[in-house]
N, C-alpha and C positions, 0 to 999 in steps of 0.2 A: 900243704898246710891248710887246716880248716879253722874257721872261727865260730865261736858259739857265744851267744849273749847269756850271761848269768844274771838271773833276777833274784834278788834277796829281799824277802819281805820280813821286816821287823815288826812284830806285833806286841802291843802293850798288854798288860794283864787283863784288861777288860775287852780286848780284841775288837775295839772300835777304832782307835786311832792307830795309824800305821805310817811308816815311811818306806819308800821304795828306792833302791839304788840299782842302776844298770851299769854294767861294766863289760866291755868286750875283751876276751882273752883268746889267744891263739892256742889251738890244740893240735897236736900231731898224734900219730899212732904210737909214738914212742912212750914208754912207761916213764921216761925221765921227766915228762911234763907234769906228772901227777902231784909232786910236792908243791908246785906253783898253784895249782888249783886248790889243794888242801889248805894252803896258807890264806887263801881268800875266803874259803868256806868256814874255817874253824871258828873265828869270832862270832859269826852269825849262828852257828850250830850251838856254841856254848850258851849264847843268850837265849835261844829257843829252848834248850834243855832246862835252863834255870826257870823259865816261865812254866814249862810243862810240869816241872816237879814242885810247883807251888801248891801247898796243901790248902784246900778250901774248907774242909769240914772233916770231923771224925765220924766213922760209921760204927754203930754199936754192934751190929751183927751182919753177916753176909745177906745181901738183898738179891734174890734170884728172880728170874723171869719164868713165865709159864701161863697156862690156862687151867681153869676158866678165869682165875685171877692169880695175882702173885704179889709178894711184898714190893718188888721193884716197880711193877706196873701200877700198883695203887699209888705209890709215892709220886711217880712222875705225872700220872694223870691228875692227881690232887694239886700238885704245885702249878701245873699248866693252867688248870681251871682258876686257881687263885690269881695267877698273873693276868689272865684275860679279864677277870672281874675288875682288876685295878686299872687296866688300860681302857676298858670300854666306857662310853658315856652312860648316864643313867637310863637312857632310852633303850640301851642294848644290855640285856641281863642274861648272860650265858648261864644255863643251869647244869649242863653236863659237859664233860670232856671225853672224847673217844679217840684213842690212838691205836697203833697196832704193835703187838709184841715183837714182830719182826723188825721194827724200827729201833728196838733196844738191842744193841749188838753184843753187850757183855753183861755179866752179873757184876754187882759192886761188892768187893771184898770187905771183910771186917777191917777196921783200922782207918788210917788217913786216906782221904779221897783227894787226889790231885787234879789239876787242870787237865793233865794228860789222860787221866782215867775217864774224865767226862768226854774228851774227844773220842776215846775208844767206845764209850757208851753210845754216843751220838756223833758219828763221823760225817753225817750228811749236812747239807746246807739248808735243810727244811726250815720253813718259817711257820709261825703260829697264825692260823686263820680262824675266824668265827663265821659259821654258816647258819643261816636261818632256814630251818626245814619245816615243811608242811606236816600235818598229822599223818598224811599218807606216806611221806618219806620216812617219818619216824617208825611207822609200821614196817617199812622195808628194812630199816636199820635193825630193828628187833629180830626180824626174820633172818637177817645176816648173822647176828650174834648167835642165834639159835643154831644156824647151820654150821658155823665154824667153832662153836663151843666156847665162846667168850673172847674178849679182847680187853686190854687195859681201859678202864672206864672210871669216871668220877661223877658224883652227883646223881647217880641212879642205881637202884637195886634191881637186879634183873634175875629172873628165874628162867633158865633155858631147859629144854626137854632133851633127854637122852634118847627118846623115841619120837613118835609122831605127836604133834600137839602144838598149841599156840605158845608163844613166848609171853611171859608175864613180866610186868615191870612196875616200879613205883619210884617217883622222884624222891631223892633223899630228904628234901626239905618238906615233904608231905604235900606239895602242890599237885594239882591235877593238870593233866595235859590240856593245853589250850589249842588254838588253831595252828599254832606254830611253836617251834622250840629252837632257841639258839644253842648251837653245839660248837665247842672248841675242838679243833683238830689241827693237823698239819696241812700245809699246802699240797703236799704229795697225795694225801688221802682225799682232800677236797677235790682234787682232779680225778678221783675215782680209783686211785691206787689201791693195791691189795684187794681188788674186787669190791670196793666200797662205792658201788655205782649210785647208791642213794644220795651221795653228796653232790652228784652232778645236777646242774640246772636248779639250784636252790632259789628260794624266794629272795635271798640276799647273801652276799659273800663279802666279808670284811677282811682285808689283808692288813695285818698289823705291822708287817715288816720286821718283826722280832724273830730272830733265829731261835729255834727251840733249844739248841745247845747253850746259847747265851742265857735264856730264861732259866735253864737248869743250873748253870754256873752262878747266876745272880742269887738264886734261892740258896744254894749250898754255901755261898760266901756269907750271906746274911746270917744263916744258922751258925756258921763257924765263928763269926765275929761276936755273936751273942752267946757263944760257948754252949750251943745246943747241938747235940749229936744227931745224926740221922737215925731214924727208926721207923719201921713200917711193918704192919702185920696183916694177915688175912682177916677180913671182917665180914665175909659172906656177901659182899656186894653183888657177886655173880655166883649163883648156885645152880647146880645141875640136878634135875629130878626127872623121874619118868612119870609123865602124866597118864 
């Protein structure tokens, strides 16, 4: 006879408050024990399915991923930049957000978007960070965008080359580049993930502790409560030309 600890995590809709219950049950190799296990799991599974099926917002049209820009990438980068602006003090003013298309795991279909769909979109526990980059690091970032042909970005219009040449950019608000630039990203990318080495050893790094998935759900929920559907289009924020 073997024993196994079953851990059941009940999570509220906002995924912040939770309760945990531990229960030891005996298991044997006999299939006859499975109904006992099922009777314990069933109420928790039903509660989780109810939460995951909660509709956050309606989506006007399918939002897809891609490069050099995409409707989904634009949407997520924009909302993360807006969230960071709300969270940061006046002394910290992030101007752009840069994430990676590989971190967005699925397209968002037309119609109702549920909590479960956001978990599919962002299954990772990545958190929102704000990184202060020197002008040299910004140049390295632009060279990276040129090399990979774009990534989801907000707050900056970038022209990358399909051949040899320099990457051109303009901040969306018309400001000129100063000695440094605050950039919103994920903690994974801030650690240099997806070859974004320019994020390493920044002038400053601020960890918000906010999960990117939670930021997305918060934004979707607010839109849904205001009866505003999701919509996002290509706007030319990243263009590819041959210099």
